N, C-alpha and C positions, 0 to 999 in steps of 0.2 A: 452788629449782630442782628438787629431788626431795622428794616427800612420801611418808610411810608409807601403804601401801595394805592391808597385812595383816601379821599376826604369827602364825607357826605355832608351836605349843607342844607338838607331839607327841613331839619328841625328849626323852630323859631323860639324855643324856650329851653330852659335847663333840662338836660338829659339826666334822668335819675337812675336808669338801669340799662344794662347791656347784657346780652347772653347769646352764645353760640349754640346751635343745635349740637347734639352729641357727636354727629358725624362731621361737624365743622362746616357743612355746606351752606348754612344759613346763619344770618346775624339779625337779632331783633333788638330794637332800641325804643325806649319809652320816655316821654317828656312831661313837663309840667302843664302843657297845654292840652294833654289828653290824647296825644297822637302816638301810635305805635307804627314803626316802620320795620318791615321784614325784607331783607335783601339777600341776594346770593353773594356769598363771600368772595367768590372768584369773578363775579360780574355785578358789582354793587350798583351799577346804573339801572338795574332792573329791580323794582321793589313793589311790595304791596303796602298800602297805607290804610290804617284803621283809625277811626275817630271814636273817642270815648268822652263821657260827660264830666270827668274830673282828672286830676293829675295821675299819671301812671307811676306807681311807686315801686313795683316789683314785677319781674318777668321770670318765667320758668318754662323751659322746653321739656317735653316728655320724651325720654330716650326712645329711639327707634321709630319715631313718628314725625310727621310734619305738623304737629300740634303744640300749642303752648298756652300757658295761663298768664293773664295780666291782672295784677292786683292794683286797686285804685285807692286814692286818698279818702273816698267816701265809703270804704269798707266793702266794696264789691270786688268779686273775682270773676273774670270773664275767661271763657274757653274759646279759642279760635284755632282754626285749622286752615292750612294753605290749600286743602282739598275740599273745603266746604265754604260756601258763601255766607253761611249763617254764623252768628256769634251767640254763645250761651252765657247766662249770667247767674251767679249766686250772690246772696246778700248776707254779710256777716256783721251787720251793725248791732252793737250791744243794745240791750233793753234801755229805753230812755234816751236813745241817741238824738231823736228829733227835738227833745226838750233841752239838750245841752247848748251852751253858748258856742258860737263859732270857734272861739279860742280853745274850748275844751274838745270840740269835735276834731280839731287838728291833731290832738294827741291820740286819737283812735283812727289809725290808718292801717292799711295792709302794709306792714313794714318789711315783710320777707315771706318767701315761699321756699319749700324744700320738698324733694321727691325721694321716696324709698323704693328702689327698683325690686327689692325682694318681695314686697307685698303689694306694690302699686298704691302706696299711700301717699297722700299729700298733706304737708303741714303748713298751716297758715298762721302767721303772727299778726295780731290786730290789737293795738294798744298793749296792755300787759297780759293778754291772753293768747294761748296757743291752742289751735283747733286742728285735729287730725281727722281726715276723711279718707274713705276708701272708695275709689271710683272704678267700676268695670267698664261702663260706657257712658260718658258724660252726656252725650246727645240723646240718650234714651232714659234719662232720669235714674240710672242704675248707680247709686252711690249710697254710702252709709257714713254717718258721723260716728267715729270711733270713740273720741274722747275730747274733753275740753279741760285744759290745764290752766288754772287761775292762780294768781299770786296769793301767798299766805298772809301777807301783811295788809292790814285793813286800810292803810293810807293810800293804797292803790285803787280803792273802791270810791271813786270820786262822786260828789253830789252833782245834780244836774243844773244847779244854779248857785249864785254866789261867785266869789272871785275864783277864777280858774287857775289851777297850778301851772307852772311853767314846764313841768316834766313829770312823768310817772317813773318812780324809782325802779319798778320792775318791768318797764317797757321792754318788749321783745326786740332785740337788735338783729339777731341772726338765729337760724335754726339748722340743725344738722342731725340726720338720722345716723345711728351707729351702724357699722357694717352689717350686723345681723338684722337691722330694721326693727328690733323689738324695743329699742329705747330711743329717746330723742334728747339731744343736748340743746338747751336754751341758753343763749347768752343775753343778759339783761343790762340795762343802762347802768344801774347802781347796785344791783344785788348779785353780781358775780355770774358764775357759770354753773348751771344746774342740769342734772340729768334725771329724766323721768321714764318710768315704764309706760309704754303706750296702752297696754291692756289694764294694768292694775293701778295706774296713776300715782304710784308711790315714787317719792324722790329717792333715787339710788345713790347719788352722791352730789357734792357741791364743792366748787373751788372758789374761795374768796379771791376777788380780782386784786391783782397787785396794785393797780392804779385805781383812782376813785371811780372812773367811768369806763364803759366799753362803747365804742362806736359801731364797729362791724367785726366779724370774725370769720375765720376759715379753718376747716378741719381737713387733715390729709386723708388719703384714700384708706389707709390702715386704721384710721381713727385713733392714732396715738399721739399726735401733735396738734395743737391749736395755736393760732396766732390771732391776736385781737388788737385793733387800733384802740388807743387808750384816751383819745381826746385831750392829750396833755403833751407828751414828749416823744411819741413814737408808737411802737407796736410791741406788745407783751407776748412772750412765747410761753406756753404751758405744756407740761408732760401730762397727758390725759390719763395714762396708766398709773402714774404715781400721784396724780392729783396735785401737782406741784408747779410752782413758777420756775422758769429756767432763766430767762434774761429779757431785757428790753432792747429792741432794735431802734436806735434813736432816729428821729426825724423831726427837725425843727419846722415850725409853721409860723407865719406872721401872727403877731399877738391879736390882731383884730379879726383873724379868720380861724375859728375853732369849730371845724365841721367834721362829721363822721367820715372817715376815709376807708375805702374798700381794700380788701386784701384777698389774694387767691394763691393757692399752691399751683405751680407750673412746672413744666419740664420733668414729669414723672415724680413730682413732689421733692425734687432736689433744690428748688429755689422758690421764692415767693415774688409775686407781683403786687406792688402797693401803690395806691393812689397818692395824690399830692395836693397840698394847698398852695403850692408855689410853682407848679408847672413841671416839676422834675419827677416823672413817674419812674420808679426804680424796679429793677429786677435784681435780687440779691440773694445770697445764700442765707440759710437759717442759722446764723452764728453772730454773736454779739460784735465781734471784730472782723466780720467777713468782708465788709466793703461792698461796693456795687459791682455786679457783673455787667449791667447795661443800664443806661439812662435814656428814657424816651422824652425828648424835650418838647414842652408845650409853652414856651416863653414863661409868663407868670400866671397862667390860667389855673383855675381850680379844677382838678380832675377828680370827680366823685363817682364816676362810673367806669368800670373796666370789665373786660371779658377775655377769656383765653380759649382757643380751640385749635384743633389739629385736622388737617386733611393729608392723609398719607404721611410723608416725612416732613411736610411743611407745618410750621407752627404759626398761628395767627394771634394777634392781640388787637383788641378794639379799645379805644379810649374816647371819652366824651367830656366836654367842658360844661361848667356851670356859670350862671349869671352873666351870659354874654348876649342875651336877647337875639336879635336877628343875625348875629355873627356866630351863633351856636354851630358847633361842628362835631362830627364823629370821625375819628381817624382810624384807619385800618392799617395795621403793621404786619409784615411778614418776615420771618427769619430766613435769610438766604442760606441754602446749604453750602454756598461757596464762600461764606464769610470766614475770615481767618483771624486769629488772635495775634495782636502785635504787643509784645512785652515792652512796657514803658519803663518800669522799674520793679523790683521784686514785689510780687503780690498784686500788681495793678496791671490790668489789660485793657486795651481799647480794641474795638472791632472795626475792621475795614472791610467794605464790600468790594469784592473782586468780580462779581457777576455784572456783565454789561447792563442787565435789566435794572439794576439799582440806580443807574444814571438817568433813567427816564423820569419825567415829571409826574407828580401824583395826579390821579384821575379825579375829577370832581363830578360826583353823581348828582346831576341836577335835572336830567331829562325825563326818561321814560319811567312811568309808574302806572300801576294798575290800581287806581283808587277804588275803595270799597266803602259803601254806606252800610254798615252791619245791620242785619235784621236781628233784633234782640229777643231772646226767649227766656223768660224767667224760670229758674230752677230754685225753688224754695227749699232750703235745708233747715233753717232755724225759724221758729215761730217768733 
């Protein structure tokens, strides 16, 4: 169903995030060393390289533009455009951040970013707090902080010294605007799924998580289904309309590897793409006994970053490995329109590539790049 079309080897540390532009023409990747690479999906040998001062933890393309946001581990959010040599910065460090121990500072990172196309709002997850801002023109200081959503439980308000906690129970793991844009759904590490009004800050509803924890989550286009990695035995599926748990899609991981795994709705929300702690990235239907539609093999590597995009009738998937050091890679996969299903036995299909293009060797993007040393301009949002 999918075949490898390129392998990018420019990263030298764990890739934390991948994202395609909404038209699928560009792919951005960010890593622990503070590098963001932006390449053309159909010509990955050409790319821009951006350098930042801390690990890149989240990326977000703005639909209809050649611009994206990069969230860092030091609570900064940077705006960069393929059409502008400058990079602009906002700082979302909480009060007292500088006095925190390094271990405690690690709990306050930009964990996720989300975009609302209805109002052009951006949601930012930092520690246990969600911040929503409205930006008309980032490069001209035209922005407004709409709201700050903080956890209700006092044990998430951590002291600046003393023994650091290992986790924040209300840590923001993923953010999703509802289709209307008026509400935002926050998935938290240990306090379930919560929905808030952006304007009035009231909690509209809450779903207690079926499993103890949530790693990452995905919401379908209609806003009716949510899938959450549960940091235990797979991915929990919820009906958002009825606020109820549906089922768990099992996935076993090595006992010594318990990491947050990403999940995305793909193929017009008919299937999901899920990361892996053992190298087998799955595309599968949203059904407890549905089985795999396709498996993207990465040997035994940890895959914590995935992305999905489309160009015309072609579907693309990007995957990236963790904890490989100089051997870090980003793989680009394409679904061949010439692929055919081969029935193995009832209910189980394999995919064979019949296009001659699928027989070619993967391209390794190691050559041409347009390196940039960003000129940083501070945009102060919070005092």
